N, C-alpha and C positions, 0 to 999 in steps of 0.2 A: 608605527612610526611616531616618534616623539613630537608632541605639539610645540611649534615655535612660540617663543615668548613675544610679547608685544614689541619689545625693543628689537628683536631679530626681524620681526615683520616690518618694523619701521625702517631698519637698515636696508632690507631687501627692496622696499618701495623706493627708497632714496637711490639705490644702485640702478634700478630700472629707469628712474627719472633722469639720472645723470647720463645713462646710455643713450636715451632718446635725444637729450639735449646735445650730446656729442655728435650724434648722427646728423641732426639739423645743422649744427655749426659746420660740419664737414661739407655738407651740400652747399651751404652759403659761401664758404671759402672758395670752393671750386667755381661757383657761379661768378663771384667777384673777380677771380683770377682771369677767367676767360673774357669777361665783359670790360673790366677797367684796368687790368694790368697789375703788376707787382706793387707799386706804391699804395694803391687802395687796399690791397690785401694786407700789407703791413699795418695800416691804420686800423683795419677791422680786427686783426689779431690782437692789437693793443687794447682795443675796446673790450673784447671778450676777456682778456687777462685782467683788466681793471675791474670788470663786473664780478668775476670769480673771486678776486681778492676781497672786494667789498662784502660779498655774501659770506665768505669764510670768516671775515672779521666780525660781522654781526653775530654769527652763530657762536664763535668762540667767546665773545664778550657778553653773551646773554647768560648771566648767572643768577638772575632774579627769579625766584620760584613764584608760580601763580598763587593767587589767593585760594584758600580752602573752599571747596564747593559748598553751596548752601542749598538745602532742601526747601521746597515750598511747603506751606502748612498743610497738614493732614490731621484729622481727628486722632486723638490719643487712644481712643477705644473704638472698636468696631465689632460687628457680628458677621461681617463679610469675610469670606475666606481668601479673598484676593484684594490687592490694593494697587493703585497707580501712583507712581512717584515722579516728581519732576524737580528741577532746580536750576541754579546758575553756576557758571564757572568761567574761566578764561576762554574766549573764542578759540576753537580749534584744538583745545587741550584734550588729552586722553583721560577719561574719567573711569576709575575703578570703583564699583559699588559693592559693599560687603553687607551680608545679612547674617547676623548671629556669628560673627567672626569667620565666616566662609565667604570667599569671593563669589559674588552673584553674577555680575556682568561687567564687561568692558565696553565703553562706547566713546564717541567723540562729540564734544560740544559743538553746536552749529555756529554760524557766523555771528550770532547774537549772544553766544555763551550759554544757550539753553540746552538742556538734556532731559530725557524722560525715559521711564521704564513702565510698561503696562502689564497688568494682570500678573502681579507678583504673588505667589502663593505664600500665605501666612501659616505659622505654626500656632497651635493653641497656646495661650499665655502671651508672654512678652516677646516681641520681635524688635531687635535693635538693628538699625541701619546706619552706616557711615560711609564716607567716600573720600578719596584722594584724587588729585589731579596732577598730570605731567604735561609740561609744555613741549614744544617742538625741539627745544634744546636739551630735553631730558631732565629739567629741574622739577623736583617733586614738591607739592604743596604739603602743608600740615593736614592732619585728618580733620574732616568736617565735624561740626557738633553732632552728637549722636541723635538719631530720630527713633523714638520708641513707640511702637504701636502694639496694643494689647488686643488679641483676638479672644472675645468672650461670647460664647454662644449659650451660656447657662442663664435661664430666667432667674430673677431675684426671688429669694424667699419672701413670703408675705403672710403674716398672721394678724388677724384683727382680735384684739383682746377685749375691747369694749365698744359697742354693746355686743351681746350674744344674739344669735339668730332667734327670732320669735319673741324677743323681749317686748314687754309692754310698758308704756309710759303714760302717766296721768297728770292732769291739772297743770302744775307749774313746771313739769319736766318736759316742756315743749322743746327747749334747747338742750341738746345732749352733747356729751364729749365722745369723740371717736378716737381710740388709741390703738396702737399695735406695734409690730416689729417688722423690719425689712432689712435689706442690705444697706450698709453704711454708704452715704452719698447718693442713694437712689432718690428719685423724685416720686412723691406720693400725691395722688389726687383722690379726694373723697367727693364723689359726684363732681361738681364743678369747682371745688375749693382745693387750693394747694395747702397740704399739711406741712407742718414743721417737722423736719427729721434731724435728730442730733447725730453726733459723731459715732454713736453706737448702733444707729439704725432705729431707735425708738421714735415713733411719730405720734402726733396728736393734732386735733383740730376740733372745732365745734360745728354743730349742724342743727338747724331749726327744722323740726318735723312738721309735716302736714297732718291734718286730721286723717285718721284711718291708717291704712297700710303704707309703709314707706320702704322703698328699695334704696339701700346704701351700697353704692358701687365704689370699691376701693381698687385703685390701679397703682402698681409700683413699676417704675421704669428706671433701669440702671444706665450707666454712662455709655454702654454699647447699644442702647435702645432696645434691649430685651425687656419684655413686659410680663408681669403676672397680674391677674385680675381676679377678684372675688366679689360676690354680691351677697349681702345678708338682708333679711327682711324683718322689720320691727313694726310695732303698731303704737299709734298715739291715740288715746281716748280722752277727749277734753272733759 
């Protein structure tokens, strides 16, 4: 069986609602007729006619499209395979959310205009989300600003160029330079010091050695919080 579109479902819901209202109105008219006579019945019928006309007028005159939905902030990079999304739109509007150009889900904004989607599966690499809104009169909003989330589960590369493991330093070489290579825009810590990383991933910092054996722990963390760590040992002899 072919799945009904949201517009067909909306029209079906409206038909059911109109049927219920007609049934209630019929019962009310019969009650008024028996209790108060024909004059009251005429007045009540006029009231329902005015109400219906007013409602139809509002629906026909509503040609203003809702504002485009807006997503709440989420980190641009993640190592998690799922994500929760939320945002704002016109209260009661129908929201269609798309993921990499395929429709993901259709939902209705609550009375405060809020909507949310939980545990959305991400694909490796870039995931682009966008949304549109439809109000009760069928007016469509513009597309939302795209939201891009990159799923990255690969730890960054990390190479320490200087010093080498088991290097020895003497006398005035108590302060040494630690250099190496990692992923561009990764954060590098050398023991408790933040190293400078350039746009090509080259990093450097200085470190003061203690007498004797020294452990140099270098940690690289990418934007998705994947980490690579290595430790080398050097010796300082005063």
